[in-house]
Backbone as JSON, one array per atom type, in Angstrom:
{
  "sequence": "MASTKELNIEDYLLPNRNTLLQCSFLGDDCVEIDTKDVTYLTLSIENLKELIQLIKKAEKEYKSNGLL",
  "N": [[5.74, -8.37, 11.24], [5.02, -11.48, 10.01], [6.37, -14.65, 9.06], [6.68, -17.77, 7.32], [8.61, -20.81, 6.8], [8.36, -21.17, 4.03], [8.1, -18.63, 3.32], [5.61, -17.17, 3.26], [4.54, -14.27, 3.65], [2.93, -12.22, 5.98], [1.07, -9.42, 7.15], [-0.5, -6.69, 8.91], [-2.87, -4.11, 8.29], [-4.17, -1.17, 9.55], [-6.6, 0.65, 8.74], [-8.53, 2.22, 9.94], [-9.87, 2.71, 13.26], [-11.74, 0.68, 13.58], [-11.3, -1.32, 11.78], [-9.3, -4.0, 10.81], [-7.04, -5.16, 8.58], [-5.94, -8.07, 7.03], [-2.97, -8.66, 5.34], [-1.36, -10.24, 2.69], [1.75, -11.16, 1.31], [3.32, -12.14, -1.58], [5.72, -12.07, -2.9], [5.75, -10.78, -5.35], [5.76, -8.07, -5.81], [3.27, -7.2, -5.06], [0.21, -7.0, -3.12], [-2.06, -8.99, -1.32], [-5.18, -8.47, -0.07], [-7.17, -9.42, 2.56], [-10.53, -9.35, 2.47], [-12.79, -10.45, 3.52], [-14.24, -9.87, 5.83], [-15.24, -7.34, 5.55], [-17.34, -4.88, 3.96], [-16.71, -2.86, 2.2], [-13.76, -0.97, 1.26], [-12.03, 1.84, 2.49], [-9.36, 3.72, 1.93], [-6.87, 5.89, 3.02], [-4.5, 8.36, 1.8], [-2.29, 8.14, 3.45], [-2.68, 5.51, 4.41], [-2.28, 4.12, 2.03], [0.39, 4.76, 1.5], [1.56, 3.49, 3.69], [0.93, 0.86, 3.05], [2.44, 0.53, 0.72], [4.99, 0.67, 1.86], [4.91, -1.67, 3.41], [4.82, -3.59, 1.37], [7.33, -3.15, 0.18], [8.96, -3.86, 2.33], [8.35, -6.59, 2.59], [9.26, -7.51, 0.08], [11.98, -7.03, 0.36], [12.55, -8.88, 2.35], [12.02, -11.3, 0.98], [14.03, -11.13, -0.98], [16.36, -11.11, 0.62], [16.33, -13.68, 1.48], [16.94, -15.07, -0.73], [14.91, -15.64, -2.55], [13.97, -14.16, -4.63]],
  "CA": [[5.6, -9.12, 10.02], [5.21, -12.9, 10.27], [6.65, -15.43, 7.87], [6.95, -19.18, 7.53], [9.78, -21.24, 6.04], [8.07, -20.94, 2.62], [8.01, -17.18, 3.22], [4.29, -16.59, 3.06], [4.65, -13.15, 4.56], [1.66, -11.56, 6.28], [1.11, -8.29, 8.07], [-1.82, -6.11, 9.07], [-3.06, -2.68, 8.05], [-5.27, -0.65, 10.35], [-7.01, 1.89, 8.08], [-9.25, 3.01, 10.95], [-9.87, 1.95, 14.53], [-12.71, -0.42, 13.55], [-10.98, -2.27, 10.71], [-7.97, -4.57, 10.75], [-6.98, -5.9, 7.33], [-4.82, -8.98, 6.88], [-2.32, -8.49, 4.06], [-0.41, -11.31, 2.35], [2.73, -10.75, 0.31], [3.75, -13.37, -2.22], [6.98, -11.88, -3.59], [5.55, -10.32, -6.72], [5.52, -6.62, -5.71], [1.83, -6.98, -4.88], [-0.34, -7.38, -1.83], [-3.41, -9.56, -1.32], [-5.85, -7.99, 1.14], [-8.32, -10.24, 2.93], [-11.68, -8.46, 2.66], [-13.99, -11.25, 3.81], [-15.0, -9.32, 6.95], [-15.64, -5.95, 5.29], [-18.19, -4.67, 2.8], [-15.94, -2.01, 1.3], [-12.53, -0.4, 1.83], [-11.69, 3.24, 2.29], [-7.96, 3.89, 2.31], [-6.35, 7.25, 2.88], [-3.18, 8.44, 1.2], [-1.36, 7.58, 4.44], [-2.84, 4.06, 4.38], [-1.64, 3.63, 0.81], [1.83, 4.87, 1.7], [1.93, 2.42, 4.61], [0.83, -0.38, 2.29], [3.63, 0.49, -0.15], [6.13, 0.33, 2.72], [4.79, -3.09, 3.76], [5.22, -4.34, 0.17], [8.79, -3.03, 0.06], [9.55, -4.64, 3.43], [8.19, -8.0, 2.23], [10.15, -7.79, -1.03], [13.34, -7.08, 0.91], [12.63, -10.16, 3.06], [12.14, -12.34, -0.03], [15.35, -11.02, -1.6], [17.4, -11.49, 1.58], [16.27, -15.13, 1.61], [17.28, -15.64, -2.04], [13.72, -16.15, -3.24], [13.66, -13.28, -5.77]],
  "C": [[5.91, -10.58, 10.33], [5.55, -13.62, 8.97], [6.91, -16.88, 8.26], [8.18, -19.55, 6.72], [9.58, -21.04, 4.54], [8.01, -19.44, 2.31], [6.67, -16.71, 2.67], [4.2, -15.46, 4.07], [3.29, -12.48, 4.72], [1.9, -10.42, 7.25], [-0.31, -7.73, 8.13], [-1.79, -4.61, 8.83], [-4.29, -2.26, 8.84], [-5.71, 0.69, 9.75], [-7.84, 2.81, 8.99], [-9.39, 2.14, 12.19], [-10.84, 0.77, 14.55], [-12.37, -1.51, 12.54], [-9.53, -2.69, 10.78], [-7.93, -5.46, 9.51], [-5.74, -6.79, 7.3], [-4.29, -8.86, 5.46], [-1.32, -9.62, 3.86], [0.47, -10.84, 1.2], [3.36, -12.0, -0.26], [5.04, -13.21, -3.02], [6.85, -11.42, -5.02], [5.25, -8.82, -6.78], [4.05, -6.27, -5.57], [1.43, -7.36, -3.46], [-1.74, -7.96, -2.05], [-4.04, -9.16, 0.0], [-7.09, -8.83, 1.37], [-9.48, -9.3, 3.28], [-12.94, -9.21, 3.07], [-14.84, -10.67, 4.94], [-15.44, -7.87, 6.74], [-16.48, -5.88, 4.02], [-17.47, -3.83, 1.75], [-14.72, -1.49, 2.03], [-12.45, 1.09, 1.52], [-10.28, 3.41, 2.82], [-7.53, 5.32, 2.05], [-5.01, 7.21, 2.15], [-2.15, 7.86, 2.16], [-1.46, 6.06, 4.5], [-2.13, 3.46, 3.17], [-0.13, 3.7, 0.91], [2.33, 3.77, 2.63], [1.92, 1.07, 3.89], [2.03, -0.54, 1.35], [4.86, 0.11, 0.67], [6.1, -1.14, 3.14], [5.2, -3.97, 2.58], [6.73, -4.32, 0.03], [9.5, -3.87, 1.12], [9.48, -6.14, 3.12], [9.14, -8.37, 1.1], [11.6, -7.9, -0.56], [13.57, -8.41, 1.63], [12.79, -11.32, 2.06], [13.54, -12.32, -0.64], [16.45, -11.47, -0.66], [17.42, -13.0, 1.81], [16.52, -15.83, 0.28], [16.11, -16.16, -2.83], [13.28, -15.26, -4.4], [14.89, -13.06, -6.58]]
}
């Protein structure tokens, strides 16, 4: 998970071996997924669980830095 001083946190989700999705977390319990290189998304239950964990990890980072 990468972050800058402003805490624009980004990470990646690999739903299948041909697709790498950039995910941005802005501290609002949400994720923004960059879809400019894909036509559609197919996410499994495991992908969704992983995405939830990434959101929780980002939120923890925001809170530990006093931004939430």
